[in-house]
C-alpha positions in Angstrom: -0.1 -0.2 0.0 1.0 3.4 -0.8 0.2 6.9 0.3 0.0 10.4 -1.3 1.7 13.1 0.4 -1.4 15.2 1.4 -2.6 11.9 3.2 0.9 11.4 4.7 0.7 14.8 6.1 -2.8 14.4 7.4 -2.2 11.6 9.7 1.3 12.3 11.0 1.0 16.2 11.5 3.9 16.9 9.3 3.3 19.6 6.7 3.6 19.0 3.2 6.2 21.4 2.8 8.4 19.5 5.2 8.0 16.3 3.4 9.1 18.0 0.1 12.3 19.3 1.9 13.0 15.8 3.4 12.7 14.5 -0.3 14.9 17.3 -1.5 17.7 16.7 0.7 17.6 12.7 0.4 16.3 12.3 4.1 13.0 10.6 3.2 12.8 10.0 -0.5 9.2 8.4 -1.2 9.5 4.9 -2.9 7.2 5.4 -5.6 5.5 8.0 -8.0 1.8 8.3 -9.2 1.3 8.5 -12.9 1.1 12.2 -12.7 4.7 12.2 -10.9 3.2 12.7 -7.4 4.6 11.5 -4.6 3.7 8.1 -3.0 5.0 6.8 0.2 5.2 3.0 1.3 4.8 1.5 4.8 8.7 1.2 5.0 8.8 4.7 3.9 6.2 5.7 7.1 8.6 3.6 9.3 11.3 5.9 8.5 9.4 8.9 9.0 8.7 7.8 12.3 12.3 7.4 13.2 12.8 10.7 11.4 10.2 12.5 14.0 11.4 10.6 16.9 14.8 11.9 16.5 13.6 15.5 15.5 11.5 15.9 18.7 14.5 14.6 20.7 16.4 17.5 19.3 18.7 15.9 16.9 19.6 18.2 13.6 18.5 16.6 10.4 22.1 15.5 9.2 22.5 13.7 12.5 19.4 12.0 11.8 20.2 11.0 8.3 23.6 9.7 9.8 22.0 7.6 12.5 19.3 6.3 10.3 21.7 5.4 7.4 24.3 3.6 9.3 24.6 0.2 7.9 25.5 -1.2 11.1 22.4 -0.2 12.8 19.4 -2.2 12.9 15.5 -1.1 13.5 16.0 -2.6 17.4 18.9 -0.5 17.8 17.0 2.8 16.8 14.2 1.8 19.1 16.7 0.9 22.0 18.4 4.1 21.4 15.2 6.2 21.4 13.8 4.4 24.5 17.1 5.4 26.3 17.0 8.9 25.1 13.0 9.5 25.7 13.5 7.9 29.2 16.2 10.5 30.2 14.1 13.3 28.7 11.1 12.3 30.7 13.0 12.1 33.8 14.6 15.7 32.9 11.0 16.9 32.3 9.6 15.6 35.3 12.0 17.2 37.6 11.3 20.4 35.7 7.8 19.9 36.3 8.1 19.3 39.9 10.3 22.6 40.2 7.9 24.8 38.7 5.0 23.0 40.7 6.9 23.4 43.9 7.3 27.2 42.8 3.4 27.4 41.9 2.5 26.1 45.4 4.8 28.4 47.4 3.3 31.4 45.5 -0.1 30.0 46.1 0.3 29.7 49.9 1.9 33.2 49.7 5.5 32.4 50.9 8.1 35.1 49.4 11.0 34.3 50.3 14.6 34.4 48.9 16.1 31.1 47.6 18.6 31.4 50.3 16.0 32.2 53.2 14.0 29.2 51.8 17.2 27.0 52.2 18.2 28.5 55.6 14.4 28.1 57.0 13.3 24.8 55.6 16.5 22.9 54.7 16.1 23.1 50.9 12.8 21.4 51.3 9.7 23.0 49.7 8.0 24.8 52.5 4.5 23.8 51.2 4.9 20.4 50.1 1.5 19.6 50.1 -0.1 22.8 49.0 -1.3 21.8 46.0 -3.4 18.9 47.5 -4.6 21.1 50.4 -6.3 23.2 47.7 -7.4 20.7 46.0 -9.1 19.3 49.0 -9.8 22.7 51.2 -9.4 25.1 48.6 -13.0 26.6 49.2 -13.2 26.5 53.0 -12.8 29.1 55.4 -9.9 27.5 56.9 -8.0 27.7 53.5 -9.0 31.1 52.8 -7.6 32.2 56.5 -4.4 29.9 56.2 -3.6 31.7 53.0 -4.1 35.2 54.5 -1.9 34.5 57.6 0.6 32.9 55.7 1.0 35.6 53.2 2.3 37.9 55.6 5.1 35.5 57.3 8.6 36.4 56.7 11.8 34.6 57.3 11.7 34.9 60.8 7.9 33.7 61.4 8.5 30.6 59.3 11.7 29.9 61.6 9.9 30.1 64.8 6.8 28.1 63.3 9.6 25.3 62.4 11.4 25.5 66.0 8.0 25.0 67.6 7.3 22.0 65.1 10.8 20.6 65.9 10.3 21.0 69.6 6.9 19.4 69.8 8.6 16.3 67.7 11.2 15.8 70.0 8.9 15.7 73.0 6.6 13.2 71.3 9.3 11.3 70.4 10.4 10.9 74.0 6.7 10.3 75.0 6.6 7.3 72.6 10.1 5.8 73.9 8.7 6.0 77.7 6.0 3.9 76.3 3.1 6.3 77.0 -0.2 5.3 75.4 -1.9 7.3 72.7 -4.9 7.3 74.8 -3.0 8.4 78.0 -2.8 12.0 79.5 0.6 12.8 78.2 -0.1 12.0 74.7 -3.5 13.8 74.8 -2.1 16.8 75.9 0.6 16.7 73.0 -2.3 16.2 70.6 -4.0 19.5 72.0 -0.5 21.1 71.6 -0.6 20.0 67.9 -4.0 21.4 67.4 -3.3 24.5 68.8 -0.1 25.0 67.0 -2.1 24.6 63.9 -4.9 27.1 65.1 -2.0 29.6 66.1 -0.2 29.5 62.8 -2.7 28.5 60.0 -6.3 28.5 60.9 -9.0 27.7 63.6 -8.5 23.9 63.9 -11.9 22.5 65.7 -11.7 19.3 67.1 -13.4 17.7 64.3 -11.1 19.0 61.6 -8.2 18.1 63.7 -9.6 14.4 64.0 -9.7 14.4 60.4 -6.0 15.2 59.8 -5.2 12.8 62.2 -6.8 10.1 60.0 -5.1 11.7 56.9 -1.5 11.5 58.6 -2.4 7.6 58.6 -3.9 7.3 54.9 -1.8 9.5 53.2 1.4 7.8 52.5 3.5 11.4 52.2 2.1 12.5 55.5 2.7 9.1 57.4 6.4 9.2 56.1 6.8 12.8 57.4 5.6 11.7 61.0 6.9 8.3 60.8 10.5 9.9 59.8 10.5 11.4 63.8 9.5 7.9 65.2 8.3 4.5 63.5 4.6 4.5 64.1 4.3 8.0 65.3 1.7 8.6 62.9 -0.8 6.0 64.0 0.0 7.1 67.6 -0.5 10.8 66.9 -3.9 9.8 65.2 -5.2 7.9 68.2 -4.3 10.8 70.6 -5.8 13.4 68.4 -8.9 10.9 68.6 -8.9 10.6 72.3 -8.5 14.2 72.7 -11.7 15.1 70.5 -13.3 12.6 72.6 -12.2 14.4 75.9 -13.5 17.7 74.6 -16.7 16.3 73.2 
């Protein structure tokens, strides 16, 4: 089966002018011609065109594409392996670029306006609002989210440092509490759960006991939050969830 140049242009997205150019420079010479002299492309021609488009998408200039495709030592499988490796590398680079852009958008969404040096100093090179995008999708229309945005938009470096220091001190004390064997339903753990709730209220939004209970469940069900708390001590996420639930029950 052969295909006219217009049809090839239609289903590949390559312009007729580009196909003509590829023919003129010898990169893709159609295998046949119609009685009227019009170009006709075979399935093998289309396979070559696919290879050309892969390499062009990866940024190879036309002369290098021609050299690669016309290398007598290369076979189609070798081209596919090379393209797969190149595409995999590119996907990884693009993924990292996308993540960097997303982090910048998240920080801007939450009103964090620190210099790169300040962000590194305060957060140790980590994104200060790692879960901001998910928070917006979950609670973007709530009063609590609006209040959090309003408050954090006014925070400077010193504010973030104080907040981080409070979080670190609380984490150290909760770790010590677990080392001592205190149960999640005991009074010391319940008191620390209340500190946790008040910390959120003080820095972000009015965290009711019902909201706090929901957060406790999320700390266990969401792998990212679980990893954050369990990095302080394995099992801390579940221990804290149970302490939060006990604290909410105490104040019911």
